[in-house]
N, C-alpha and C positions, 0 to 999 in steps of 0.2 A: 125500425121507427126512429131511432136515434139519428140515423143517417138523414132521414127526411127533415127532422127538426134542426139539424145543423145546417142543411141545405137552405132552409127558411132563414136562419139567422145570417148566413153568408150572404144571401141575396140582400137582406136588409142592410147589412153593414156596408156592402158595396155600394148600394144606392144612397145611403145616408151620408156616407163620406166621400162620394163621388169618385169611387175606385173601381168603376166599370171599365173593362178593357176588352179588346177583341179577342184576346187569348182566353179571358175568363168567360166570354160568350161561347167560346168553342169547348172549353174544358168542363164547364158546369154541366151542360147537358150530357155530355159523356159520362161523367160521374153519376148523375141521376139515372141514367139508362142502365149502367151497370148495376147499381143498387136495386133498381126496379126488377131487372132480369133475375138477379140473385133471389130476390124476395118471391118472385113468381115460381122460379124453379122449386124453392123450398115448398111453397104452397102446393105445387103440382104433385108432390109426393103423397098428399092427403086428398087433394081435390082434382081429379083428372081433367075436368072441364076447363081448368086454368090453361091447359094446353092452347086453347083457343087465343087467349090473351098473348101468349108467348109467340105464337105464329104471327099474329097481327103486329105485335111490337117488332118482331124481327124484319118483316116486310117494310113496315113504316120507317124504321131506323136505317135500313139499307137505302131506301129512297131518299131519306133526309140527308144521308152522308153524300150520296152521288149528286143530288140536286144542290145541296149546299156548297160543295166544292165548285160546281158550275157557276153558281150565283157569285160566289167569292171571286172565281176567275174572271167573270165577265164585269163585275161592278167594283170588285175590291172592297165591297162591304159585307160585314158579318151581321146577320139579323138574329135577334134574340127570339125567345119563344112568344108565340102569341097567346091570346086568351084561351083558345080552345086546347092548346098544348098544356096550359096550366090546369085546366079543368081535368084533363086526362090524368095528370099526375096527381091531383086531389083525389079522383076517383080511385086510382090504384091504390093509393096509400089507405084511403078509407075502407076499401074492400078488403085489403090486406089485414088492417086492424080488426074489423068484424070477424074474419075467418079465424084470426088468432085468439081474440077474446072470447068469442062465442065458439068454444070447442066442439059443441055438438050442434052446430048450425044445420038448419034443415036444408035438404037438397033444393028445395024450391027457392028459399032465400039466397042460397049460394049461387045458384044459376041465374037468378034475378040480377045479383050484384055483378057477377061476370059478364052477363049479357049486356048490362048497362055500360060497363067499361068498354066492352068490344065495340059497341055502337058508337060511343064517343071517339074511340080510337080511330075508326073508319071515317067519321065525319072530320076529324082533325086532319088525317092524312090527305083527304080530299080538298080541304081548304088549303093545306100546304101545296098541293099539286097546283091548284088554281093560282095561288099567289106566285109560286116559283116560275111557273110557266109564263105568267104576265111579266114578271120581272126579266126574265130572259128574252122574251120577245121585245120588250121596250128597248133593251140594251142593243139588240142586233139590227133593229130597224134604222 
């Protein structure tokens, strides 16, 4: 949770003092995903259905790395996270917080939160696929 809060502070400071860089746009999501993956793996030890989130995240991030490199190669631009990616991050941290704080969470609530995160992750990757496909087509035409 501390890592998530420091990420928020880092983003605020970078925007506030106009210290946004392409390197930061690349490294910040990597740090976020490593934190989120570690958090999900820890939760998986108690909540087996978290595996769904781990699998979706792995697929999404593999796609994002490959397509992100292609977009950078074609356009020379590094794109930051979109609104739906930020919602996924919020839902992941929120879900983790609820599972940690509510030690005896009911399976129904746990599955509901995990399902909500999974659905938003799938929506997010679909929107990124659309965006990156359009970007790559525009540059190659």
